[in-house]
matplotlib code that plots the C-alpha trace (Angstrom):
import matplotlib.pyplot as plt

x = [-6.9, -5.6, -3.9, -4.7, -2.8, -3.2, -0.1, 2.0, -0.1, 1.4, 4.3, 2.1, 0.6, 4.5, 5.0, 2.1, 1.8, 5.3, 4.5, 1.2, 0.6, -3.1, -2.1, -1.8, -1.3, -0.9, -2.1, -1.1, -3.3, -1.3, 1.0, 4.6, 6.5, 9.4, 12.6, 13.6, 15.4, 13.8, 11.0, 8.1, 9.9, 13.1, 11.1, 8.9, 12.2, 14.0, 11.7, 10.5, 7.3, 5.8, 4.3, 2.9, 5.7, 4.1, 0.5, 1.0, -0.6, 1.4, 2.5, 0.3, 2.2, 1.2, 1.4, 3.5, 5.6, 6.4, 3.9, 0.8, 0.6, -2.0, -2.7, -3.8, -7.9, -7.3, -4.6, -6.7, -8.4, -5.8, -3.0, -5.2, -7.7, -7.8, -9.8, -12.7, -15.2, -15.1, -17.7, -16.3, -13.1, -13.9, -15.7, -12.6, -10.3, -12.3, -12.2, -8.9, -7.2, -3.6, -0.5, 2.3, 5.4, 6.7, 4.9, 6.8, 10.4, 10.1, 12.6, 10.7, 11.5, 12.0, 9.3, 6.6, 6.5, 9.8, 8.1, 4.0, 2.6, 1.6, -0.3, -0.4, -2.5, -1.6, -2.6, 0.0, -1.6, -0.8, 1.5, 1.8, 3.8, 5.5, 4.3, 8.0, 8.3, 5.7, 6.3, 9.8, 8.3, 6.5, 9.0, 11.5, 8.4, 7.9, 4.5, 1.8, 0.2, 0.5, -2.7, -1.8, -4.4, -3.9, -4.4, -6.0, -5.0, -3.6, -7.4, -7.6, -9.9, -11.8, -11.7, -11.5, -13.0, -14.1, -10.4, -9.1, -12.2, -10.6, -7.2, -8.2, -10.3, -7.3, -5.3, -7.8, -7.7]
y = [-18.6, -15.1, -12.3, -9.0, -5.8, -2.2, 0.6, -0.7, -3.5, -5.6, -5.6, -7.1, -10.2, -10.1, -11.2, -13.3, -15.3, -16.8, -20.3, -20.9, -23.6, -22.6, -19.2, -20.0, -16.5, -12.7, -9.7, -6.2, -3.4, -0.1, -1.9, -2.4, -5.2, -4.9, -7.4, -8.4, -5.7, -2.6, -0.6, 1.0, 4.3, 3.0, 2.0, 5.3, 7.6, 5.0, 6.3, 10.2, 11.0, 10.7, 13.8, 12.1, 13.5, 17.3, 16.7, 14.8, 16.9, 17.7, 14.6, 13.1, 12.2, 8.5, 8.0, 4.9, 6.7, 7.1, 9.4, 8.6, 9.9, 11.1, 13.4, 16.6, 16.6, 19.2, 17.7, 14.4, 14.6, 15.1, 13.5, 10.0, 9.9, 12.1, 9.7, 10.0, 12.5, 15.0, 14.0, 10.4, 11.3, 14.3, 11.2, 9.3, 12.0, 12.7, 8.5, 7.9, 5.4, 7.1, 5.2, 4.8, 6.7, 2.9, 1.2, 3.2, 2.7, -0.8, -3.0, -6.1, -9.6, -12.4, -11.9, -14.5, -13.5, -15.4, -18.5, -18.0, -16.4, -13.0, -10.1, -6.5, -3.8, -0.1, 3.4, 5.7, 8.7, 7.1, 10.1, 8.0, 5.0, 6.0, 4.4, 3.6, 2.0, -0.4, -1.2, -2.1, -4.3, -6.5, -7.0, -8.2, -10.4, -12.2, -10.8, -13.2, -10.3, -7.2, -4.6, -0.9, 1.7, 4.4, 7.9, 6.2, 6.9, 5.3, 4.2, 2.1, -0.2, 2.1, 4.0, 0.7, -2.0, -4.4, -4.7, -5.3, -8.0, -9.2, -9.9, -11.2, -13.8, -14.4, -15.4, -17.4, -19.5]
z = [1.8, 0.0, 1.6, 0.5, 1.9, 1.0, 1.2, 4.5, 4.8, 1.8, 4.7, 6.9, 4.7, 3.6, 6.9, 8.1, 5.3, 6.6, 8.4, 7.5, 4.6, 4.0, 2.5, -1.4, -2.7, -2.1, -3.8, -3.3, -3.6, -4.5, -1.6, 0.0, -0.9, 0.7, 1.0, 4.6, 6.2, 4.1, 5.3, 3.8, 3.9, 2.4, -0.6, -0.9, -0.6, -3.3, -6.2, -7.2, -7.4, -3.9, -2.5, 1.0, 3.4, 2.6, 3.1, 6.8, 9.2, 13.0, 14.4, 17.0, 19.9, 21.7, 25.4, 25.0, 23.0, 19.3, 17.2, 14.8, 11.0, 9.2, 6.2, 6.8, 5.6, 3.5, 1.5, 2.1, -1.6, -3.5, -1.9, -1.6, -3.3, -6.3, -8.5, -6.4, -5.4, -3.4, -1.2, -0.5, -0.1, 2.3, 4.5, 4.0, 5.4, 8.2, 9.3, 8.0, 10.5, 11.6, 10.6, 13.7, 12.3, 13.4, 11.0, 8.1, 9.7, 11.1, 9.3, 7.3, 8.1, 5.1, 2.6, 1.4, -1.8, -2.2, -1.8, -2.5, -5.9, -6.4, -7.7, -7.9, -9.2, -8.2, -10.1, -12.1, -10.1, -6.7, -4.6, -2.1, -3.3, -6.8, -9.4, -10.0, -6.7, -7.2, -10.1, -8.9, -6.1, -8.9, -11.1, -7.7, -6.6, -9.3, -10.0, -11.5, -13.0, -12.6, -13.3, -13.6, -14.2, -15.7, -13.6, -10.3, -6.8, -4.0, -3.2, -6.3, -4.6, -4.2, -7.3, -10.0, -7.4, -10.1, -11.3, -7.8, -7.0, -10.8, -9.6, -6.2, -7.5, -10.5, -7.0, -5.7, -8.8]

ax = plt.figure().add_subplot(projection="3d")
ax.plot(x, y, z, "-o")
ax.set_aspect("equal")
plt.show()
């Protein structure tokens, strides 16, 4: 089994793979790969270039406490999907799933990338996670292969599906 994570989903696969012998590799698609005790917010703020905080809409309070965060629809295309056609980005903006603030601030557990081979793909045009941060995480995790797509946005899997699929297939072998 290959686990693939996008954005904060990288933290999810890093933890979910632990203790599962059937997971053989990890693929990070414009994704965070935190060390134990780090949060995705820690990593996002560690390197210059991220503009997500300025693109967020007003937080939505949740009935059980906490807040949901989402990108202002008017800023979505430029912030999240700049290399996707405007019409497609508008649909993505309208259908986006907010992220809970705790998903960004919770500290990570022991990362599976320390034991499992990992692959990374990201774009130099990612405004959510600075390319320098993505490169740092790929190197720290000992990436088997890192694909950096010139100008690709945070949704590299939408704008460059073939490159992402090829890397996942490589990780599966």
